[in-house]
Structure formats: C-alpha cells, structure tokens
C-alpha positions in Angstrom: 0.0 0.0 0.0 1.4 3.4 -1.1 -1.4 5.8 -0.2 -5.1 6.3 0.3 -7.7 9.1 0.4 -11.1 9.1 2.0 -13.9 10.8 0.0 -17.0 9.5 1.8 -18.3 7.7 4.9 -21.4 6.6 3.1 -21.5 2.9 2.4 -21.7 1.9 -1.2 -21.2 5.4 -2.6 -18.0 4.9 -4.6 -18.2 3.0 -7.8 -15.5 2.7 -10.6 -12.1 4.2 -10.8 -10.3 5.7 -13.9 -7.0 7.4 -14.2 -4.7 9.3 -16.6 -1.4 11.0 -15.9 -1.4 12.6 -12.4 -5.1 12.3 -11.8 -7.6 9.6 -10.8 -11.4 9.8 -11.1 -13.8 8.0 -8.7 -17.4 7.5 -9.7 -19.9 8.8 -7.1 -22.9 6.5 -7.4 -25.3 8.8 -5.6 -26.4 9.1 -2.0 -29.4 7.1 -0.8 -31.5 10.3 -1.3 -30.3 10.6 -4.9 -33.9 10.6 -6.2 -35.0 13.3 -3.9 -34.9 17.1 -4.2 -31.4 18.6 -4.7 -29.9 21.9 -4.1 -27.7 21.5 -7.2 -24.2 22.6 -8.0 -20.8 21.1 -7.4 -21.1 21.0 -3.6 -24.5 19.1 -3.4 -24.9 17.1 -6.6 -26.8 13.8 -6.9 -23.8 12.0 -8.3 -20.7 12.5 -10.5 -16.9 12.0 -10.2 -14.3 13.0 -7.6 -11.0 14.1 -9.1 -7.9 13.0 -7.1 -4.4 14.4 -7.6 -2.1 11.3 -7.4 1.1 13.0 -8.5 2.5 12.1 -5.1 0.9 8.6 -4.7 1.7 8.5 -1.0 -0.3 11.6 -0.4 -3.3 11.7 -2.8 -5.5 14.7 -2.6 -9.1 15.3 -3.6 -9.0 18.5 -5.8 -12.3 18.7 -7.7 -15.7 17.2 -8.4 -17.5 16.8 -11.7 -21.3 16.8 -11.1 -23.7 14.9 -13.3 -27.3 16.1 -14.1 -30.1 15.7 -11.6 -31.2 12.1 -10.8 -28.3 10.7 -12.9 -25.4 8.6 -11.7 -22.4 6.8 -13.2 -21.3 3.2 -12.3 -18.6 1.2 -14.0 -18.6 2.9 -17.3 -15.8 5.4 -16.5 -12.6 5.8 -18.5 -10.2 8.6 -19.4 -8.6 8.4 -22.9 -6.3 10.7 -24.8 -7.5 11.3 -28.4 -6.0 13.2 -31.3 -8.4 14.1 -34.2 -9.0 17.0 -36.4 -11.8 18.1 -34.1 -10.2 17.4 -30.7 -6.9 17.0 -29.0 -6.7 16.1 -25.3 -8.1 13.8 -22.6 -11.7 12.8 -22.5 -13.6 11.4 -19.5 -16.5 9.2 -20.4 -19.2 8.2 -17.8 -22.2 6.0 -18.3 -25.5 7.4 -17.2 -28.1 5.5 -15.2 -31.2 6.8 -13.4 -31.5 7.3 -9.6 -34.7 9.3 -10.1 -37.3 10.4 -12.6 -35.5 13.4 -13.9 -32.4 11.6 -15.1 -30.5 11.9 -18.4 -29.5 8.6 -19.9 -26.9 7.8 -22.5 -23.3 8.8 -21.8 -21.4 11.9 -20.7 -18.2 13.2 -22.3 -16.0 15.8 -20.5 -12.7 17.4 -21.6 -10.4 16.8 -18.7 -7.2 17.9 -20.3 -7.2 20.3 -17.3 -8.9 18.2 -14.6 -9.3 21.3 -12.4 -11.4 23.0 -15.1 -13.3 20.2 -16.9 -15.4 21.2 -19.9 -18.7 19.4 -20.8 -18.5 18.1 -24.4 -21.7 16.1 -24.6 -24.3 15.2 -22.0 -27.1 12.6 -22.0 -26.4 11.4 -25.6 -27.4 7.9 -26.8 -29.9 5.9 -28.6 -33.4 7.2 -27.8 -37.0 6.1 -27.2 -39.0 9.3 -27.4 -37.2 12.2 -25.8 -35.0 10.1 -23.4 -31.7 8.6 -24.1 -31.5 5.0 -23.1 -29.7 4.2 -19.8 -26.2 2.8 -20.1 -24.2 0.7 -17.6 -20.8 0.9 -19.2 -18.8 2.7 -21.9 -15.3 2.5 -23.5 -13.3 4.8 -25.8 -10.6 3.8 -28.2 -8.6 5.3 -31.1 -6.8 3.1 -33.6 -3.1 3.9 -34.0 -2.4 6.3 -36.8 -6.1 7.0 -37.3 -7.8 10.4 -37.2 -11.0 8.8 -35.9 -12.0 7.9 -32.4 -14.8 5.6 -31.2 -17.0 4.8 -28.2 -18.9 1.7 -27.4 -21.7 1.7 -24.8 -24.0 -0.9 -23.2 -27.7 0.0 -24.0 -29.9 -1.2 -21.1 -33.2 -0.6 -23.0 -32.7 -2.3 -26.4 -32.1 -5.9 -27.5 -29.4 -4.5 -29.8 -27.4 -3.5 -26.7 -23.9 -3.0 -28.2 -23.9 0.6 -29.5 -20.8 1.9 -31.3 -20.4 5.7 -31.9 -17.9 7.8 -33.9 -16.7 10.5 -31.5 -14.0 12.0 -33.8 -15.9 15.2 -33.0 -16.8 14.5 -29.3 -19.3 17.3 -29.3 -21.2 15.6 -32.1 -21.2 11.8 -31.6 -22.7 9.6 -34.4 -24.2 6.1 -33.9 -22.5 4.0 -36.5 -23.5 0.4 -35.6 -25.5 -1.6 -33.1 -25.5 -5.3 -32.4 -27.6 -7.9 -30.6 -25.0 -10.6 -29.9 -27.7 -13.2 -29.3 -28.0 -13.3 -33.1 -24.8 -15.4 -32.8 -26.5 -18.0 -30.5 -24.1 -17.2 -27.6 -26.5 -18.3 -24.8 -26.5 -21.8 -23.4 -30.2 -22.5 -22.5 -29.5 -26.2 -21.9 -27.6 -25.1 -18.8 -30.3 -22.5 -17.9 -27.9 -19.8 -19.1 -30.1 -17.7 -21.3 -30.0 -14.3 -19.7 -27.6 -13.2 -22.3 -27.0 -9.5 -22.6 -24.1 -7.0 -22.6 -22.6 -5.8 -19.3 -19.2 -4.5 -20.1 -16.7 -4.2 -23.0 -13.1 -3.4 -23.7 -11.3 -2.7 -27.0 -7.6 -3.2 -27.7 -5.8 -2.4 -30.9 -3.0 -4.9 -31.1 0.5 -4.8 -32.4 1.3 -8.5 -31.6 -0.4 -11.8 -31.2 -3.0 -13.6 -33.3 -4.8 -10.3 -34.0 -1.9 -8.0 -34.7 -3.0 -5.0 -36.8 -6.6 -5.3 -35.7 -8.8 -3.8 -33.0 -10.5 -6.4 -30.9 -13.4 -6.1 -28.6 -14.3 -8.3 -25.6 -18.0 -8.0 -24.9 -18.8 -9.5 -21.5 -22.3 -10.9 -22.3 -23.4 -12.3 -18.9 -24.9 -15.8 -19.5 -23.7 -15.6 -23.1 -20.1 -15.7 -21.9 -17.3 -13.5 -23.4 -17.9 -12.5 -27.0 -14.9 -11.5 -29.1 -15.4 -9.2 -32.1 -13.1 -7.6 -34.7 -14.0 -3.9 -34.7 -11.2 -2.8 -36.9 -14.0 -1.4 -39.0 -16.3 -0.3 -36.1 -19.2 0.4 -38.5 -19.2 -3.3 -39.5 -18.0 -5.5 -36.6 -17.1 -9.1 -37.3 -18.0 -11.9 -34.8 -15.0 -14.1 -34.1 -16.1 -16.4 -31.3 -17.7 -16.6 -27.9 -16.6 -18.6 -24.8 -18.7 -21.4 -23.4 -19.4 -22.4 -19.8 -18.7 -26.0 -18.8 -21.5 -28.3 -18.0 -20.3 -28.6 -14.4 -19.0 -25.5 -12.6 -15.3 -26.2 -12.5 -14.2 -24.0 -9.6 -17.1 -25.1 -7.3 -16.3 -28.7 -8.1 -12.6 -28.3 -7.6 -12.9 -26.7 -4.2 -16.0 -28.4 -2.7 -16.7 -31.5 -4.8 -20.2 -30.1 -5.5 -21.4 -30.8 -9.1 -23.8 -28.1 -10.3 -24.2 -26.2 -13.5 -22.3 -22.9 -13.6 -23.9 -19.5 -12.8 -22.7 -17.7 -15.9 -22.5 -13.9 -15.3 -19.7 -12.9 -17.6 -19.0 -9.4 -16.2 -15.7 -7.8 -17.4 -12.5 -8.8 -19.1 -9.1 -7.6 -20.3 -6.4 -8.8 -22.6 -2.9 -9.5 -21.2 -0.1 -7.2 -22.3 1.2 -9.8 -24.8 -2.4 -10.4 -26.2 -1.9 -14.1 -25.6 -4.6 -14.4 -23.0 -7.6 -12.6 -21.6 -8.9 -12.8 -18.1 -12.6 -12.6 -17.4 -14.5 -12.0 -14.1 -17.9 -13.7 -13.4 -19.8 -11.6 -10.9 -22.2 -13.6 -8.6 -23.6 -12.1 -5.4 -25.8 -15.1 -4.6 -23.9 -18.0 -2.9 -27.0 -20.1 -2.9 -29.3 -21.5 -5.5 -32.7 -22.8 -4.7 -35.1 -25.7 -5.6 -38.8 -25.1 -5.6 -41.2 -28.0 -5.1 -45.0 -27.5 -5.5 -47.8 -29.4 -3.7 -48.8 -30.9 -7.1 -45.4 -32.4 -7.9 -43.7 -29.6 -9.8 -39.9 -29.2 -9.3 -38.1 -26.1 -10.5 -34.6 -24.7 -10.2 -34.3 -21.1 -9.0 -31.8 -18.5 -7.8 -31.7 -16.5 -4.7 -31.0 -12.8 -4.8 -27.7 -12.0 -3.2 -28.8 -8.6 -1.7 -31.9 -9.9 0.1 -32.0 -11.8 3.4 -30.9 -15.5 2.7 -33.7 -18.0 3.1 -31.6 -20.3 5.3 -30.9 -17.3 7.6 -34.6 -16.3 8.0 -36.5 -19.6 7.7 -34.2 -22.5 7.0 -36.6 -23.6 4.4 -39.4 -21.6 2.8 -43.0 -23.0 2.8 -46.4 -21.7 2.0 -49.0 -20.5 -0.5 -48.3 -18.3 -3.5 -50.3 -15.4 -4.8 -49.9 -13.6 -8.1 -49.2 -9.8 -8.1 -48.5 -9.0 -11.7 -45.4 -6.8 -12.3 -45.3 -5.4 -8.8 -43.9 -2.0 -9.8 -44.6 0.9 -7.5 -47.6 2.0 -9.5 -49.1 -1.4 -9.1 -49.0 -1.6 -5.3 -52.6 -0.5 -4.8 -54.0 -3.3 -6.9 -52.2 -6.2 -5.2 -53.8 -7.9 -2.2 -51.7 -7.7 1.0 -50.4 -10.8 2.7 -53.2 -10.9 5.2 -55.6 -12.2 2.5 -53.7 -15.6 2.6 -54.6 -18.2 5.2 -51.4 -19.7 6.6 -50.9 -22.9 8.5 -48.4 -23.0 11.3 -44.8 -22.7 9.9 -45.9 -21.3 6.6 -44.8 -18.1 4.9 -46.8 -15.8 2.6 -45.2 -15.7 -0.8 -45.9 -13.1 -3.6 -45.1 -14.1 -7.2 -44.2 -11.3 -9.6 -43.1 -11.0 -13.2 -39.9 -9.4 -14.3 -40.4 -6.3 -16.5 -42.5 -5.2 -18.1 -40.5 -5.5 -21.3 -42.3 -5.8 -24.6 -45.7 -6.3 -23.1 -48.2 -4.4 -25.3 -50.7 -4.3 -22.5 -48.4 -2.2 -20.4 -47.6 1.5 -20.7 -45.2 1.7 -17.8 -41.5 0.9 -18.2 -39.7 -1.9 -16.4 -39.0 -1.3 -12.7 -36.0 -2.4 -10.6 -35.9 -5.9 -9.1 -35.5 -4.1 -5.8 -38.7 -2.1 -6.3 -40.5 -5.4 -6.8 -39.0 -6.8 -3.6 -40.0 -3.6 -1.7 -43.6 -4.0 -3.1 -43.8 -7.5 -1.5 -42.3 -6.2 1.8 -44.6 -3.2 2.0 -47.6 -5.5 1.5 -46.5 -7.8 4.4 -45.2 -10.8 2.4 -42.5 -13.0 3.9 -40.9 -13.7 0.5 -41.2 -12.8 -3.1 -40.5 -14.9 -6.3 -39.7 -12.9 -9.5 -40.3 -14.9 -12.7 -38.3 -14.3 -15.9 -39.9 -12.5 -18.8 -40.1 -13.5 -22.5 -36.8 -11.9 -23.5 -35.0 -13.5 -20.6 -36.4 -16.9 -21.7 -35.2 -16.2 -25.3 -38.7 -16.4 -26.5 -39.1 -20.0 -25.2 -35.6 -21.4 -26.0 -34.8 -21.1 -22.3 -38.1 -21.6 -20.6 -36.5 -22.5 -17.2 -33.7 -19.9 -17.2 -33.8 -17.4 -14.3 -32.1 -14.1 -13.6 -31.6 -12.6 -10.1 -30.7 -9.0 -11.0 -29.0 -6.3 -9.0 -30.4 -3.9 -6.4 -31.5 -0.7 -8.1 -32.4 1.5 -5.2 -31.8 1.7 -1.4 -34.3 0.5 1.3 -34.1 -1.6 4.4 -34.5 -5.2 3.2 -36.2 -7.6 5.6 -37.5 -10.5 3.4 -36.1 -13.2 1.1 -36.4 -13.2 -2.7 -36.0 -15.8 -5.4 -35.9 -15.8 -9.2 -37.4 -18.5 -11.3 -38.1 -19.4 -15.0 -41.0 -18.1 -17.0 -42.6 -21.5 -17.5 -42.4 -22.2 -13.7 -44.4 -19.0 -13.0 -47.3 -20.3 -15.2 -47.2 -23.7 -13.7 -47.3 -22.4 -10.2 -50.8 -21.2 -11.1 -51.7 -24.4 -13.0 -51.8 -22.8 -16.5 -52.6 -25.7 -18.9 -50.6 -24.0 -21.6 -47.5 -23.1 -19.6 -45.1 -24.3 -22.3 -46.6 -22.0 -24.9 -46.7 -18.6 -23.1 -43.7 -16.9 -24.6 -45.4 -14.4 -26.9 -47.9 -11.7 -26.3 -50.8 -11.7 -25.7 -50.3 -14.4 -23.1 -52.6 -15.9 -20.5 -51.5 -14.8 -17.1 -53.3 -15.3 -13.8 -55.4 -12.4 -12.6 -53.7 -10.3 -9.9 -54.8 -11.9 -6.5 -55.0 -15.5 -7.9 -53.8 -18.0 -5.3 -51.5 -20.6 -6.6 -49.7 -23.8 -5.5 -48.2 -24.2 -2.1 -44.5 -24.5 -2.3 -41.5 -25.7 -0.4 -38.1 -24.2 -1.1 -34.7 -25.5 -0.1 -31.3 -23.9 -0.9 -27.9 -25.3 -1.8 -24.6 -23.5 -1.5 -23.0 -22.8 -5.0 -20.3 -20.2 -4.2 -19.6 -16.6 -5.2 -18.3 -15.2 -8.5 -14.8 -16.0 -9.7 -12.2 -15.6 -12.4 -11.4 -17.3 -15.8 -8.2 -17.5 -17.8 -8.9 -17.8 -21.6 -6.7 -18.4 -24.6 -7.2 -15.2 -26.6 -6.7 -17.0 -30.0 -9.3 -19.8 -29.4 -11.4 -18.8 -26.5 -10.5 -22.0 -24.6 -11.2 -21.8 -20.9 -7.8 -22.7 -19.5 -8.2 -22.2 -15.7 -10.4 -20.7 -13.0 -9.5 -18.9 -9.8 -11.5 -18.1 -6.6 -10.4 -17.1 -3.1 -10.9 -20.0 -0.8 -13.6 -18.2 1.3 -15.7 -17.8 -1.8 -16.2 -21.5 -2.0 -16.7 -22.1 1.7 -20.3 -22.2 3.0 -19.0 -20.9 6.3 -18.5 -17.5 4.6 -21.8 -17.4 2.7 -23.1 -14.6 4.9 -21.8 -12.2 7.5 -18.5 -11.5 5.7 -19.6 -9.1 3.0 -19.7 -9.9 -0.8 -17.0 -12.4 -1.7 -17.5 -12.2 -5.4 -14.9 -10.9 -7.8 -15.9 -7.7 -9.6 -13.2 -6.4 -12.0 -9.8 -7.3 -13.4 -7.0 -5.0 -14.6 -4.0 -6.6 -16.4 -0.5 -5.2 -15.9 0.6 -3.2 -19.0 4.3 -4.0 -18.4 4.2 -7.7 -17.3 2.0 -10.0 -19.4 1.8 -12.5 -16.6 0.3 -10.3 -13.9 -3.3 -9.1 -13.2 -5.1 -7.5 -10.3 -8.5 -8.3 -9.1 -11.1 -6.1 -7.3 -12.7 -8.7 -5.0 -15.2 -6.6 -3.0 -14.9 -7.8 0.6 -12.2 -10.2 -0.4 -9.8 -7.3 -0.9 -7.4 -6.7 -3.8 -5.7 -9.8 -5.2 -2.7 -10.2 -7.5 -2.6 -13.3 -9.7 0.0 -14.5 -12.1 -0.3 -16.7 -15.2 2.1 -19.6 -14.6 2.7 -22.3 -17.3 4.4 -25.7 -16.9 5.1 -25.5 -20.6 5.2 -21.9 -21.8 4.7 -22.9 -25.4 1.4 -24.7 -24.6 -1.4 -22.5 -23.2 -3.3 -25.5 -22.0 -0.7 -25.9 -19.2 -1.3 -22.4 -17.9 -3.0 -21.5 -14.7 -3.8 -18.5 -12.4 -1.9 -18.5 -9.2 -2.4 -15.9 -6.4 0.9 -14.1 -5.7 -0.2 -11.2 -3.5 -3.0 -9.2 -2.0 -4.3 -6.6 0.4 -7.1 -6.6 2.9 -7.4 -3.7 5.3 -7.6 -4.8 9.0 -11.0 -3.0 9.1 -12.1 -4.5 5.8 -12.5 -3.4 2.2 -15.2 -3.3 -0.4 -13.3 -2.9 -3.7 -15.3 -2.3 -6.9 -12.9 -0.9 -9.5 -9.2 -1.5 -10.3 -7.0 0.3 -12.7 -3.2 -0.1 -13.5 -1.3 3.0 -14.8 2.3 4.0 -15.3 3.9 5.6 -12.2 3.5 9.4 -12.4 6.6 11.0 -13.8 7.0 13.4 -10.9 6.5 10.9 -8.1 9.2 11.8 -5.7 9.3 8.4 -4.1 10.2 6.1 -7.0 12.7 5.9 -9.9 12.0 3.8 -13.0 8.9 2.6 -14.8 6.9 0.9 -12.1 3.1 0.8 -12.3 0.5 1.9 -9.8 -2.5 -0.1 -9.0 -5.6 2.0 -8.1 -8.5 0.4 -6.4 -11.9 2.1 -5.5 -13.4 1.1 -2.2 -17.1 1.6 -2.2 -17.3 2.7 1.4 -14.2 4.9 1.6 -12.5 6.2 -1.5 -9.2 5.5 -3.3 -6.4 3.0 -2.4 -3.1 3.2 -4.3 -0.7 0.2 -4.4 2.6 -0.7 -6.0 3.5 -4.3 -6.8 6.7 -5.1 -4.8 
C-alpha cells in the first residue's frame, strides 16, 4: 500500500475508478436520497466523479468534483482516454448514465479533462433514444486506432435488445451512432444449462500490435450468460463476430474446491487482454452464494436462484414453505392493486409468498417501463409478504428457447430489506398457477393469472453454490484454461456475514503479461500470475495468487486500474506501475507491486 484518500463515509457510494497521468477519477454512485430534491451545483450534486491528484501517490488529494445532471449517476462505465483528431486533442472522460430518479438523463457523458481542475462538458445525455429520453447505459469504453484520425466509443444499451452501440466520437461534441448489435443473433447463450439471460454488461477494446490479431482492434464483450464474446472492430461500422466462450456443463471452480457438481452460474461481467495479447482474463460476478429448488404441492420441481442482496432463506427460515399469490409486475404504480399478505390463510410454519413478473419488457398491455428488481421486492415487503418470487420475462427466456432460465438481477435502489427473494423461469411461473398452456406462453398476448390469484403451495430448499470467480482464456481460441477463486468464496461458512466475496473487475499489468489484479469486493485486492508448466502450450497455464491486500478493518473494492507511475512521483525511480482500487465505502487506495 502506497497511499489512500477518503472521499466519503457513506456505504456503497463509490463506484468505478479511472486514471490518466497525475489524476484519478472516482465515480460517485449517488447518495441514498439521490432521487429526492437537490440543491444542485458542485457541492451538493446527486452524483458524479471525484477528481484526485495522485502526482504524489503516497499523499493523494481530492482536488475537484465533476457533477452529473439531476437524478443521474455513473457506475462502472468510467474511462479517461487521450485522443488526437482534427476536431479534438486532449483527454476525454466518459461516464455512463443511469437513473436514480425520474428526472435523469440517460446515454453517456463526455468531458474534456485535459485540465482536470477545469473540466469542460462536451456532450451530456447522448445515446440511442426512445421518445425524448436517451437509453440508460451501464458501461462505456473509448478507443482510437493507432495512426487513425478517428475515435470511437462503445456503450451498453440497457433498453434495447441490440445492446452493443458503437459511436464515432471523432468530434466528441457531435457523436454519431455507426453500428448496433444484438450478440444473441450469434447464439451465444446456453439455454441447456439454464444460461439464457444473455446481454451486454461491459466491454473493452484493444488495438493490437502483436499476437493472433496483430494490426486489428478487438473487442471483448462481457455478455453475462452468453459468456465472453470476441469481435473484430477494426471497422467499427461493421464489426465481425470471431467467437464466444462457453461455460462448462459442471461449474469447475465449485467442483474443484468443494466436490459439489452443479451447473455454472454464468454472469460474464468484465474482461481484459494481457499485455502480450496471448490471453484474456474474465470475471464472473455472482452475489448469490446459494441456489434454490422449488417443489410444489402438485409435484412440480423447479430450479431457482436467490437474490444476493436480500435476506438469505436459510438465515430467515431455513426452508421456505407456504402458499403463493400472483401480483403482476409489482412495480410501485401497481401496489394499490395487489392484495396484501393478510388475505392468505397460513398454516403454522408457513410463509406468505408473492409471485411477480420481471419487467414489463415488450408487453403491449403495459404503458409503464420496467422497474427495478429491488422495487418489486419492496412491493412485497410493504404488503407484508415474507418472501417474493420474480419470474423471468419472454426476452430472458429467449422467446421460449430457455423456458426455465432465471435471472436474479441487482439492487436498483436503497431501502431496508427484511425479506427473502427468489428468481425462477418463465414457465415455472405459469405452472405455479396451473396454467394448462404453460409451455406456450412466450409471446404476447399471453394468458397470465389475474392479480390476486392464489397458486400452489411450495417448499423451497437452498444449496450453496459459491460466489463469483475468475477465468483465464486463450485469446486465440477462447478456450477456458483455468479458473480462480479465493478459498472463502467456495466455503459455506463464509456465505453470509462477511460481505460480498465475489470478484468484480480485473486489470491486467501493461508492463508484465503474466500479472493481473482483481477487485474482489470484501475479499480485498488480489494479485494473480499466469504460470505455465510448458510456456509454449497455453493448456498448461493457470492462475496463481501471488499477493493481495485486505485492510484490517475490511474493504469493499469495486474498480481496479493499472497505470504508469506518475513521472513526478518523488518516491520512485523507474517505470513501475501503480494499482488503483476504488473502495465503495471509503475512496481510493493506491498500491505498488513489490
């Protein structure tokens, strides 16, 4: 550890980290009252980015704040890139834009941070639109091919099936959408393994001078259950699909550490190429260390997931038992039409269970947009239910190709959570209410139970399946060479009470192709090395932990970035790198690999 700086005492406020030169940027994800009234201005914004002077890494100093528009927050789509075009020369900060309230601006934000103390807004709230609003984005990445006068930006589009959006930002004040892709067109999902929630989460682009793809610009699109999708974007207006990675039939890391044989979770989250372009390392994010099995009183058996940010079933109830009742979509506007839990008659030892649908997405009977999973959970909680089940929608089920796939999404807003929550497949939702055509309900209009319909009684048991972990891939073939997880992530004794033990992000070392650094939430910062028994054969290579840091009082690391050591650092000679890690509950930590 070289230095650190505290920017907040609010838990979960800090998101991603980016850096260029002598400055680092920390994403402010928005205080819990982000959606409420604001005073405005730099001193009281809803969200934005802290600017940290790291010219002396041992003594970093907060020197500025870049505010975002009202009800708008960044997340992990933060990057600073130098570009040189006929229209712009300097450093650009890009931030994704997501909603924390009704007055948000979606799309992406571009700022000229050539002088970080006097940032200049270049473009705000730009992106593909439905009506007057730009779609929300979760991630963004800028690149400029060597020797080119053009610069490009790729964003994740949260509100379109074609969720890979590529823009020409040669003139960053006037971005142009030049291509958009739905990578499910390449059949990247694996519905046979219940891995069908296949959509973009993050992406990186590297223009290569060595390796299999020398002379080309290659994108890794982290496509959740679709795995890691590799595209040639040398011509970004016409990307070329190269390959996608596949998950094994049996989760390899869970089986290696515990002997438990279960299908993998999926959740391809973020990835980077190594310095020599021979490998890439991907991180699968998984906040739910348990999966569930639902058994109905008429003999139905269904696999399900458990939300990682709600109260674990085994912590509240051990097992979950009781009648189900249908509540529609369960968004805030629906709460007045859903019966409260007191309408159910419970036997001793039973719990009241509300069943809701994910979305709405693509339902012509609905005029409201999709609401957060957390808003659905809060609906159930406010109405007195002990637990809630959220069923997948048509898109998540790939129009019927993955009828039993489920998706336990993230927490979209803050509230005190006191109940348990599960996610199940779309077909299971229909069968819970004895729909005779459950296998055919993957197009609209569909037959759904009336709100208030009482369904089957169910019994739910859970099984430990570990937290998210890391993959090492052969960059030329996409072969999954090895996996890595910290031991605690595969130990049921650490399933609750120790924070999140999933990996989040990886940053590879630009000077050493064997090294990478992992932001591991409550597991701290970990350094791994690629070690090969036969360097000529990638199949003999594995990830080995060679270092790490965990503060005695704990950490909650989200982002990690590796940059050259600042030229004017008074403490170091040579070309060493700095490792920057963003702690969600604190601020910035700065490390140097010894």
